[in-house]
C-alpha positions in Angstrom: 101.6 9.2 -28.0 99.3 11.2 -25.8 97.0 12.0 -28.7 96.7 8.3 -29.5 95.8 7.5 -26.0 93.1 10.2 -26.0 91.8 8.9 -29.2 91.5 5.4 -27.8 89.9 6.6 -24.6 87.5 8.7 -26.5 86.6 5.9 -28.9 86.0 3.5 -26.0 83.7 6.1 -24.2 81.8 6.7 -27.4 81.2 3.0 -28.1 80.1 2.5 -24.5 77.6 5.3 -24.8 76.3 3.8 -28.1 75.8 0.5 -26.4 73.8 2.1 -23.5 71.6 4.1 -25.9 71.0 1.0 -28.2 69.8 -0.9 -25.1 67.1 1.8 -24.6 65.8 1.4 -28.1 62.6 -0.6 -28.8 63.2 -2.8 -31.8 60.3 -3.8 -34.0 59.0 -7.4 -34.1 59.5 -9.4 -37.2 55.8 -9.0 -38.3 56.0 -5.2 -37.8 59.2 -5.0 -39.8 57.6 -7.1 -42.6 54.5 -4.9 -42.7 56.5 -1.8 -42.9 58.7 -3.2 -45.6 55.6 -4.1 -47.7 54.3 -0.5 -47.2 57.5 1.0 -48.4 57.8 -1.2 -51.5 54.1 -0.6 -52.5 54.6 3.1 -51.9 57.7 3.1 -54.1 55.9 1.2 -56.9 52.9 3.6 -56.8 55.2 6.7 -56.9 57.3 5.2 -59.8 54.1 4.4 -61.7 52.8 8.0 -61.2 56.1 9.5 -62.2 56.4 7.3 -65.3 52.8 8.1 -66.5 53.3 11.8 -65.8 56.6 11.7 -67.7 55.1 10.0 -70.7 52.1 12.4 -70.8 54.4 15.5 -70.5 56.7 14.1 -73.2 53.7 13.7 -75.6 52.4 17.2 -74.7 55.9 18.7 -75.4 56.1 16.8 -78.6 52.8 18.3 -79.7 53.8 21.8 -78.7 57.2 21.7 -80.4 55.8 20.4 -83.7 
């Protein structure tokens, strides 16, 4: 039973520390969050386009080499 009590006490202490640390965080405004989300989505689309074009070109190049 002692281990259970230690676990409960440790868990409570951890959650209290988490609450204190989260209170110190500065959270982004809605507009900042929206801008960052748009940047991430556009970056992902650009990277996906680049990888897709590179893959297609390399597949064609390998097709020419293998023939």
